[in-house]
Backbone bond lengths (Angstrom), bond angles and torsions (degrees), N, CA, C in turn:
res aa  C-N    CA-C-N  psi(-1)  N-CA   C-N-CA  omega(-1)  CA-C   N-CA-C  phi
1 M - - - 1.483 - - 1.519 107.51 -
2 S 1.326 115.12 142.19 1.492 123.23 176.87 1.521 107.37 -98.86
3 Y 1.371 114.62 149.46 1.450 122.14 -177.54 1.534 108.33 -131.50
4 T 1.325 114.88 156.88 1.459 122.34 165.86 1.511 107.07 -103.15
5 Y 1.329 116.78 130.88 1.455 121.66 -174.84 1.515 109.44 -114.20
6 F 1.393 115.05 146.09 1.417 121.68 179.67 1.568 107.93 -134.45
7 A 1.345 115.62 134.16 1.473 119.07 176.27 1.495 108.27 -151.73
8 S 1.316 118.12 164.76 1.456 121.23 178.46 1.511 109.98 -159.37
9 D 1.340 113.35 172.79 1.483 122.54 170.16 1.511 113.96 55.70
10 F 1.328 114.63 57.53 1.482 118.16 171.26 1.553 109.41 -74.90
11 H 1.306 117.40 -36.42 1.474 123.40 -178.10 1.516 111.69 52.42
12 L 1.305 118.80 45.51 1.452 121.63 175.91 1.508 110.73 -62.67
13 G 1.294 113.89 138.39 1.468 121.33 -173.49 1.523 111.45 105.77
14 L 1.359 115.50 -14.32 1.455 120.66 176.87 1.497 109.12 -102.31
15 N 1.306 115.41 126.62 1.464 122.15 175.49 1.549 111.57 -88.36
16 T 1.298 116.90 128.62 1.417 123.91 -178.57 1.541 104.70 -117.82
17 P 1.367 120.29 -157.54 1.453 117.10 169.61 1.567 112.33 -54.16
18 L 1.312 114.05 -27.31 1.510 121.41 169.64 1.506 107.40 -102.64
19 S 1.324 115.40 143.41 1.466 119.30 177.49 1.549 109.57 -70.68
20 S 1.298 116.82 161.93 1.448 121.40 178.99 1.510 109.39 -58.03
21 R 1.337 117.67 -42.05 1.455 119.82 -177.72 1.541 109.97 -66.67
22 E 1.305 119.20 -40.14 1.463 121.19 178.20 1.526 111.21 -61.14
23 R 1.354 114.42 -42.12 1.453 117.05 178.43 1.537 111.87 -69.62
24 E 1.309 117.56 -36.10 1.465 120.49 175.35 1.530 112.09 -59.87
25 I 1.308 117.16 -40.09 1.475 121.95 177.29 1.538 109.74 -61.06
26 I 1.337 116.17 -41.87 1.481 120.69 179.91 1.516 109.17 -66.17
27 I 1.355 118.12 -42.80 1.455 121.07 179.51 1.540 111.18 -63.50
28 V 1.274 115.26 -42.63 1.476 118.48 179.28 1.505 110.85 -67.46
29 S 1.335 119.63 -35.47 1.430 121.53 173.43 1.517 112.30 -61.92
30 W 1.328 117.91 -40.57 1.450 121.20 174.47 1.520 111.16 -61.95
31 L 1.304 117.93 -44.71 1.443 121.86 -177.77 1.557 109.53 -64.69
32 E 1.310 116.62 -38.61 1.477 119.02 176.23 1.510 111.14 -62.82
33 D 1.336 116.07 -40.50 1.512 121.48 -178.87 1.512 111.43 -65.84
34 I 1.293 118.61 -35.01 1.468 120.48 -172.97 1.522 113.11 -94.24
35 M 1.366 118.12 -11.54 1.454 120.88 -173.08 1.529 111.70 -54.83
36 S 1.323 118.16 -45.53 1.464 121.29 -173.92 1.551 112.43 -66.33
37 S 1.298 117.48 -22.23 1.480 121.38 -175.50 1.500 110.51 -109.56
38 C 1.341 120.88 0.25 1.447 123.00 -171.02 1.569 109.08 -92.34
39 S 1.319 112.71 127.55 1.484 118.17 173.29 1.542 111.38 -96.18
40 T 1.313 116.51 -33.85 1.485 123.53 175.94 1.473 109.20 -151.65
41 L 1.338 118.23 141.55 1.477 125.56 177.63 1.506 110.21 -116.38
42 Y 1.305 116.84 126.36 1.429 122.42 173.14 1.504 110.04 -116.65
43 L 1.376 114.14 119.73 1.459 121.18 177.11 1.509 107.81 -109.85
44 L 1.339 115.30 111.38 1.468 123.49 -162.38 1.532 113.13 -92.75
45 G 1.320 117.89 38.24 1.430 118.83 166.89 1.507 114.94 103.82
46 D 1.365 114.15 159.00 1.497 123.75 -177.09 1.495 111.50 53.03
47 L 1.322 115.59 47.47 1.457 119.07 170.13 1.550 109.92 -63.24
48 F 1.325 114.05 -33.72 1.460 120.64 -176.78 1.571 107.27 -120.43
49 D 1.319 114.39 147.04 1.485 118.40 177.43 1.499 108.79 -72.94
50 F 1.344 118.04 -26.62 1.476 120.11 169.39 1.524 106.38 -151.50
51 W 1.362 114.25 141.88 1.458 118.21 176.16 1.495 107.75 -153.34
52 F 1.310 115.50 127.40 1.467 121.92 173.36 1.558 108.07 -142.36
53 E 1.316 115.52 126.67 1.460 120.36 -178.02 1.568 108.04 -98.11
54 Y 1.304 116.01 116.09 1.439 120.85 164.67 1.527 108.21 -82.43
55 K 1.296 114.40 168.69 1.509 116.88 -176.63 1.527 111.53 -58.92
56 E 1.321 117.17 -38.51 1.462 120.69 -177.19 1.524 113.82 -120.87
57 V 1.357 117.32 7.79 1.494 120.41 -173.61 1.498 107.42 -139.77
58 V 1.324 115.98 138.70 1.467 124.03 169.15 1.497 108.79 -126.81
59 P 1.379 118.76 159.40 1.478 118.25 -179.80 1.558 109.49 -62.54
60 K 1.346 112.99 144.09 1.458 117.95 -178.60 1.485 111.04 -72.89
61 G 1.334 116.57 162.56 1.470 121.99 176.21 1.494 110.31 94.40
62 H 1.387 113.97 -174.14 1.468 124.21 176.03 1.530 111.63 64.71
63 F 1.300 117.26 22.61 1.508 121.75 -176.59 1.493 109.44 -61.97
64 R 1.312 119.33 -42.68 1.487 121.97 -177.77 1.513 112.23 -60.41
65 L 1.348 117.03 -43.40 1.433 120.68 179.83 1.540 110.82 -66.02
66 L 1.325 115.48 -47.38 1.432 119.27 -177.53 1.559 111.45 -62.65
67 T 1.323 115.55 -35.29 1.457 119.75 176.26 1.498 110.76 -64.37
68 M 1.339 118.71 -42.31 1.440 123.01 -178.38 1.593 109.42 -66.04
69 L 1.321 116.27 -40.89 1.474 117.33 178.45 1.516 109.96 -62.83
70 S 1.344 117.43 -38.02 1.433 120.32 176.84 1.532 111.82 -63.91
71 K 1.313 115.21 -38.63 1.507 120.12 178.01 1.533 111.03 -61.99
72 F 1.322 116.39 -42.91 1.447 119.88 177.26 1.535 109.56 -59.14
73 H 1.323 118.28 -46.43 1.431 123.03 178.03 1.570 110.35 -59.78
74 D 1.278 115.81 -43.74 1.490 118.99 -176.97 1.555 110.49 -68.33
75 Q 1.349 115.71 -25.48 1.452 119.76 177.12 1.571 112.14 -83.69
76 G 1.346 116.44 -1.37 1.422 120.21 178.65 1.523 112.32 84.32
77 I 1.330 118.02 17.10 1.484 121.18 -179.17 1.525 106.74 -97.21
78 P 1.324 118.12 119.13 1.505 120.53 176.62 1.496 112.17 -62.37
79 V 1.310 115.29 133.38 1.457 122.13 175.50 1.516 107.76 -120.64
80 H 1.344 116.36 123.11 1.437 122.88 178.98 1.558 108.68 -111.44
81 V 1.316 115.97 121.70 1.466 120.28 -178.67 1.533 107.66 -114.18
82 F 1.313 117.16 127.66 1.455 123.56 175.74 1.507 110.29 -97.72
83 T 1.283 118.20 138.10 1.501 118.74 173.24 1.529 106.74 -75.97
84 G 1.338 111.55 142.11 1.458 118.71 174.91 1.499 111.17 -110.19
85 N 1.326 118.33 -171.06 1.440 121.56 179.25 1.522 114.05 -72.68
86 H 1.324 115.73 -17.02 1.487 119.46 178.57 1.510 113.94 -99.49
87 D 1.337 116.91 -13.92 1.492 117.86 -176.05 1.539 109.99 -140.76
88 M 1.368 114.82 43.21 1.471 118.48 -177.27 1.521 112.19 -76.70
89 W 1.360 117.75 -9.57 1.480 118.35 -175.07 1.540 110.20 -93.58
90 M 1.308 115.94 59.46 1.491 122.57 174.41 1.475 105.93 -100.13
91 F 1.364 116.75 119.73 1.450 121.34 -175.07 1.536 115.97 -120.28
92 G 1.303 116.44 16.87 1.472 118.33 174.45 1.493 116.02 134.62
93 Y 1.348 117.28 -16.25 1.483 119.91 -175.86 1.489 112.71 -61.60
94 L 1.334 118.15 -49.27 1.488 119.80 -179.44 1.543 112.21 -65.76
95 E 1.365 114.24 -31.50 1.467 114.77 177.81 1.537 110.76 -70.39
96 E 1.312 115.34 -43.10 1.512 119.63 -177.06 1.491 111.54 -72.37
97 E 1.343 119.69 -43.29 1.463 122.09 -173.08 1.509 114.13 -89.51
98 C 1.362 118.02 -31.11 1.468 121.60 -175.09 1.537 112.07 -111.21
99 G 1.274 118.70 -14.89 1.443 120.36 176.46 1.577 114.39 81.59
100 V 1.326 115.68 16.10 1.454 119.88 -175.33 1.540 107.99 -85.23
101 T 1.358 115.04 164.73 1.467 120.82 174.21 1.550 105.92 -106.04
102 I 1.302 116.52 128.75 1.474 122.73 -178.20 1.532 107.97 -99.39
103 H 1.404 113.32 134.90 1.449 120.19 172.52 1.520 108.19 -120.12
104 R 1.335 115.35 135.74 1.488 119.75 -179.63 1.539 113.34 -108.79
105 S 1.312 115.98 3.76 1.450 119.34 176.73 1.575 106.77 -155.95
106 P 1.332 119.13 165.70 1.463 120.24 -177.80 1.525 111.13 -57.49
107 I 1.322 114.64 150.32 1.464 123.34 176.07 1.499 111.76 -127.05
108 T 1.297 117.77 160.86 1.482 121.54 167.69 1.513 107.19 -105.22
109 A 1.313 115.20 148.08 1.448 123.52 178.00 1.501 110.70 -144.20
110 E 1.317 116.29 143.37 1.451 121.33 174.45 1.513 108.75 -110.23
111 I 1.322 117.09 121.04 1.460 121.74 -177.11 1.544 106.40 -126.04
112 N 1.290 114.98 114.01 1.479 119.48 -179.34 1.574 113.95 51.90
113 H 1.326 113.27 45.11 1.448 121.74 178.04 1.552 113.17 68.34
114 K 1.279 117.30 15.78 1.468 122.55 171.95 1.532 110.16 -107.74
115 K 1.298 118.35 136.36 1.421 121.25 -178.84 1.516 114.76 -96.88
116 F 1.337 114.69 127.74 1.516 121.20 -174.32 1.515 107.59 -116.84
117 L 1.349 115.96 147.29 1.456 122.35 162.74 1.539 105.82 -119.99
118 L 1.327 115.34 122.99 1.462 121.70 -170.61 1.528 110.29 -123.78
119 G 1.310 116.22 141.68 1.465 120.35 175.38 1.487 109.76 -175.16
120 H 1.355 114.50 176.65 1.432 119.46 174.66 1.508 111.85 -71.29
121 G 1.349 116.43 -46.44 1.458 121.04 175.45 1.525 113.00 111.45
122 D 1.298 118.19 -8.95 1.500 119.41 -178.42 1.507 109.30 -71.04
123 G 1.341 115.28 139.26 1.474 119.90 174.47 1.513 115.21 72.26
124 L 1.300 119.52 11.98 1.446 122.86 179.80 1.556 108.61 -97.37
125 G 1.297 114.04 153.72 1.488 117.78 179.25 1.488 112.43 79.17
126 P 1.337 118.77 179.65 1.472 124.62 178.87 1.508 112.37 -69.60
127 G 1.339 116.80 159.50 1.454 119.86 170.50 1.526 111.90 83.82
128 D 1.335 116.23 -173.18 1.431 123.88 178.75 1.506 113.54 57.53
129 H 1.330 117.36 41.29 1.456 120.61 -172.13 1.514 111.44 -68.69
130 G 1.313 117.18 -32.24 1.457 120.16 176.76 1.523 114.43 -59.17
131 Y 1.355 112.32 -44.37 1.471 117.01 -179.68 1.568 109.12 -69.98
132 K 1.324 117.33 -37.63 1.460 119.51 -179.71 1.529 111.43 -60.66
133 L 1.369 116.72 -36.59 1.437 119.98 175.56 1.485 113.09 -68.26
134 I 1.317 117.77 -43.55 1.441 121.91 177.33 1.542 110.77 -60.37
135 K 1.338 116.88 -40.15 1.479 120.73 179.77 1.493 110.69 -61.19
136 K 1.356 117.34 -39.78 1.462 118.62 177.15 1.537 110.99 -64.24
137 V 1.343 117.98 -39.57 1.446 122.07 178.13 1.505 109.94 -61.56
138 F 1.360 118.06 -47.21 1.451 121.35 -178.45 1.517 114.77 -67.94
139 R 1.338 115.99 -26.34 1.426 118.31 -179.04 1.548 112.33 -89.74
140 N 1.284 115.05 -5.45 1.498 117.65 -178.53 1.537 108.83 -68.99
141 R 1.313 116.42 129.03 1.459 121.02 -175.34 1.554 111.60 -62.37
142 I 1.349 115.84 -37.04 1.450 118.17 -179.98 1.501 111.58 -64.13
143 N 1.318 114.57 -44.33 1.503 120.65 177.85 1.524 110.68 -61.13
144 Q 1.333 117.26 -43.01 1.477 121.97 177.03 1.527 110.51 -59.46
145 W 1.336 115.99 -43.04 1.474 120.53 179.05 1.470 110.80 -62.67
146 L 1.341 117.29 -44.00 1.451 122.07 178.31 1.531 112.99 -62.96
147 F 1.337 114.82 -43.33 1.451 118.12 178.08 1.506 111.67 -62.32
148 A 1.332 118.36 -37.96 1.454 122.36 -179.57 1.550 112.90 -65.09
149 R 1.322 117.62 -13.56 1.439 121.65 177.49 1.508 110.14 -76.87
150 L 1.324 119.65 -20.02 1.447 123.40 179.62 1.515 109.73 -72.66
151 H 1.299 116.43 148.33 1.483 119.30 175.07 1.523 109.20 -66.53
152 P 1.395 115.50 135.57 1.474 118.41 -176.66 1.557 114.76 -53.75
153 N 1.336 117.27 -38.54 1.485 117.73 -179.86 1.536 111.01 -57.17
154 F 1.336 115.76 -47.01 1.446 120.77 -179.95 1.514 111.71 -71.36
155 A 1.316 117.40 -46.16 1.489 121.45 -173.00 1.531 110.87 -66.02
156 I 1.310 118.67 -43.72 1.458 121.10 -179.08 1.516 110.23 -66.69
157 K 1.328 116.60 -41.64 1.478 119.46 177.14 1.511 110.84 -60.59
158 L 1.353 116.32 -43.85 1.484 122.05 178.49 1.459 112.54 -58.32
159 M 1.376 117.84 -45.14 1.465 123.16 -176.67 1.513 110.36 -73.03
160 K 1.324 118.15 -30.79 1.491 119.95 175.70 1.511 109.64 -65.36
161 I 1.299 117.03 -40.53 1.490 119.61 176.89 1.541 110.98 -64.12
162 S 1.348 115.27 -42.64 1.456 120.45 177.44 1.498 111.62 -61.45
163 S 1.338 116.15 -40.49 1.453 122.26 179.40 1.544 110.77 -62.24
164 K 1.346 115.18 -42.56 1.462 119.59 -179.14 1.511 110.22 -67.62
165 T 1.359 115.46 -42.59 1.507 118.08 179.04 1.514 111.78 -63.39
166 S 1.329 117.54 -39.30 1.472 120.40 176.63 1.481 112.82 -61.87
167 R 1.349 116.10 -40.88 1.448 121.69 -177.59 1.537 110.46 -67.99
168 E 1.357 116.94 -39.94 1.445 119.33 -179.45 1.486 111.55 -69.92
169 A 1.381 119.14 -26.83 1.428 123.49 -179.17 1.560 111.31 -81.57
170 D 1.346 117.29 -14.15 1.404 121.43 -177.27 1.548 109.93 -68.76
171 N 1.355 116.16 121.93 1.471 118.69 -172.46 1.525 108.89 -111.56
172 E 1.328 120.11 18.85 1.421 121.36 176.88 1.504 113.62 -66.68
173 S 1.311 118.76 141.63 1.434 122.88 -175.32 1.545 110.01 -69.19
174 P 1.316 117.51 143.76 1.496 119.40 174.21 1.552 112.15 -76.86
175 E 1.311 116.60 2.20 1.458 121.59 176.68 1.506 108.79 -121.19
176 F 1.373 113.87 157.04 1.464 119.23 175.40 1.536 110.10 -62.36
177 M 1.323 117.18 127.82 1.445 121.23 -173.52 1.507 117.26 -95.79
178 G 1.362 113.99 0.93 1.471 118.29 -178.18 1.517 111.59 97.32
179 P 1.307 118.81 155.38 1.463 120.78 -173.02 1.513 114.35 -63.82
180 E 1.346 118.69 -25.61 1.470 117.81 -179.13 1.507 112.43 -76.18
181 K 1.333 120.16 -12.85 1.438 121.61 -176.78 1.563 111.24 -117.20
182 E 1.304 116.50 -12.51 1.473 119.53 -178.95 1.527 109.51 -89.16
183 W 1.336 114.58 109.11 1.500 118.41 -175.15 1.520 112.38 -61.48
184 L 1.341 117.55 -34.25 1.483 116.32 -179.14 1.501 112.32 -73.27
185 V 1.357 118.51 -28.69 1.485 120.85 172.74 1.506 107.20 -62.93
186 Q 1.336 119.33 -46.33 1.439 123.17 -178.60 1.526 110.10 -61.72
187 Y 1.314 116.67 -41.34 1.485 121.07 178.14 1.522 109.28 -60.99
188 C 1.297 118.58 -45.88 1.473 122.22 -177.84 1.570 110.04 -61.75
189 E 1.319 114.13 -43.70 1.482 117.99 -179.58 1.508 111.25 -62.13
190 R 1.353 117.23 -39.03 1.443 118.34 178.15 1.507 112.78 -70.61
191 K 1.293 119.50 -35.52 1.472 122.20 174.22 1.505 111.31 -61.49
192 L 1.313 117.10 -37.22 1.490 120.90 -178.54 1.529 110.62 -66.87
193 E 1.341 117.82 -21.29 1.465 117.79 175.71 1.506 112.72 -67.01
194 D 1.342 117.52 -23.50 1.471 121.91 -177.45 1.524 112.16 -102.33
195 S 1.349 115.31 -32.39 1.503 117.00 -171.97 1.502 108.34 -157.90
196 F 1.320 117.40 147.69 1.489 120.37 -179.14 1.533 107.92 -88.37
197 F 1.331 112.46 140.21 1.508 121.67 170.95 1.506 107.32 -133.84
198 D 1.305 112.84 141.23 1.460 117.92 174.68 1.537 110.93 -74.44
199 Y 1.317 113.08 -42.82 1.461 117.54 -175.06 1.554 109.99 -137.03
200 F 1.349 115.90 137.33 1.442 124.46 167.07 1.517 106.49 -111.37
201 I 1.335 117.63 119.99 1.431 120.99 -178.72 1.522 110.73 -123.35
202 F 1.329 115.34 120.71 1.471 122.09 -178.95 1.529 109.55 -133.53
203 G 1.335 113.33 168.44 1.457 121.94 169.78 1.530 107.15 -114.03
204 H 1.326 115.34 -138.08 1.466 123.70 170.43 1.508 114.38 77.25
205 R 1.357 117.74 -40.62 1.429 123.07 -172.13 1.541 112.50 -77.07
206 H 1.329 116.56 -22.83 1.491 123.01 172.65 1.560 112.16 73.31
207 I 1.262 119.29 10.78 1.451 121.16 171.09 1.541 110.28 -132.07
208 P 1.367 117.17 140.94 1.508 118.87 178.72 1.551 106.41 -67.49
209 I 1.306 115.85 129.59 1.462 121.92 175.83 1.536 109.39 -133.83
210 D 1.293 116.60 134.68 1.454 122.53 170.91 1.548 105.66 -130.54
211 Y 1.316 117.20 99.58 1.455 121.91 -172.44 1.504 111.06 -120.87
212 T 1.319 118.34 127.93 1.471 122.56 176.64 1.541 106.44 -84.21
213 L 1.343 117.03 128.07 1.407 122.30 -175.78 1.565 109.81 -82.80
214 S 1.330 114.03 175.42 1.470 120.02 -166.75 1.530 113.87 -62.58
215 N 1.339 118.09 -24.28 1.466 120.58 179.04 1.528 111.29 -75.96
216 Q 1.352 116.14 -6.93 1.505 123.24 179.78 1.508 112.90 63.55
217 K 1.327 117.40 16.46 1.462 121.31 177.44 1.546 111.10 -124.56
218 S 1.314 116.28 -35.48 1.472 120.30 -176.17 1.536 108.07 -93.01
219 R 1.358 114.66 149.60 1.459 120.21 178.12 1.550 111.62 -126.54
220 Y 1.309 114.03 137.69 1.455 121.87 173.96 1.526 105.80 -98.42
221 I 1.368 114.36 120.98 1.442 119.60 177.56 1.500 111.38 -115.34
222 N 1.331 118.18 128.17 1.510 119.72 171.81 1.500 105.05 -112.75
223 T 1.351 114.21 128.27 1.431 120.09 -172.83 1.505 115.78 -78.27
224 G 1.329 116.29 -0.31 1.480 118.80 177.72 1.486 113.16 76.72
225 D 1.332 118.10 -140.49 1.512 121.46 -178.40 1.521 109.27 -151.45
226 W 1.331 112.01 174.33 1.467 119.86 176.23 1.542 108.38 -119.15
227 L 1.305 114.67 35.38 1.493 123.64 171.20 1.520 108.26 -96.40
228 S 1.324 116.96 -44.08 1.480 122.24 -178.89 1.510 112.28 -139.11
229 H 1.306 119.95 -26.87 1.510 122.39 -174.52 1.473 113.70 -90.60
230 F 1.365 117.60 -35.71 1.486 120.94 -176.80 1.547 111.26 52.13
231 S 1.331 114.74 48.82 1.447 121.76 -172.18 1.536 111.78 -111.13
232 Y 1.283 115.00 157.13 1.464 121.50 -178.01 1.530 109.27 -159.16
233 A 1.337 117.25 164.74 1.453 122.66 174.84 1.513 110.51 -112.49
234 R 1.323 114.50 148.81 1.489 120.56 -179.48 1.520 107.79 -137.31
235 F 1.335 115.26 130.20 1.456 123.39 -178.49 1.519 107.94 -114.82
236 D 1.368 116.50 125.18 1.474 118.44 -178.16 1.534 112.89 -99.61
237 G 1.305 115.59 11.62 1.472 118.93 -178.71 1.496 112.68 101.28
238 T 1.317 116.42 -19.14 1.517 123.60 178.02 1.488 112.79 -120.99
239 D 1.340 115.68 -48.08 1.438 118.96 -176.38 1.535 109.07 -134.34
240 L 1.317 115.18 162.96 1.470 120.96 -177.79 1.513 108.60 -122.50
241 Q 1.311 116.27 135.09 1.422 125.12 -179.68 1.517 112.17 -119.21
242 L 1.310 116.90 139.29 1.459 123.24 172.16 1.522 107.42 -98.93
243 L 1.322 116.29 119.02 1.453 122.00 -170.19 1.539 109.87 -125.94
244 K 1.332 117.38 165.74 1.438 124.31 172.71 1.483 110.56 -122.23
245 Y 1.315 116.27 142.35 1.490 121.45 -177.25 1.501 110.51 -96.43
246 T 1.310 113.12 130.96 1.497 122.42 172.46 1.514 106.95 -115.59
247 P 1.329 118.38 113.76 1.484 117.70 -179.93 1.529 112.42 -57.84
């Protein structure tokens, strides 16, 4: 049987109780395990804790992951990568070298007659106005051009400090807070007012969530992260499961 797989929030480059390299080895092991059964792979953002592509330079490391993405492409398996709030500065390198398709905003997809809305999840729904403003600043082409004028050694160190500060300031609960406080749940409910979706699948929240929305038919899935949960979603053409990987 073939499956469609969804995962997000690897945050490679960030050391947790496990080092970034240790987590990368686990991620690659998972990718090797699913390759033979995978029809399409969706990686829903924040693969890297920081990523900025200069014209001739990309951040060092992550060789094992990039090699696996290339192998998927070489096997004819489509790989869709969404930019997240930590790695939105992808300008063509992964497309050219690994053969992946990059998405910079949510997309709709139909898989075996089921309708999906897919994205990273940052900046969606009500609230978080400060981050939405910062996102506009970071996505501005002039600002990106100016940033690219900085030497990579200085610029990458600066952005890693910024990434750490942003993460420490994040006050979202590590537990599901209920539909009235979860912005992505509210976003899904509003989208359902205009169009039906069987599944809404996002990352960004860093906890595995499988929540049935108010119409009792649609589900909001959050794929969790690979910092502590090592979780992912798998769709068999009929039903979707939220699973955890054990190497």
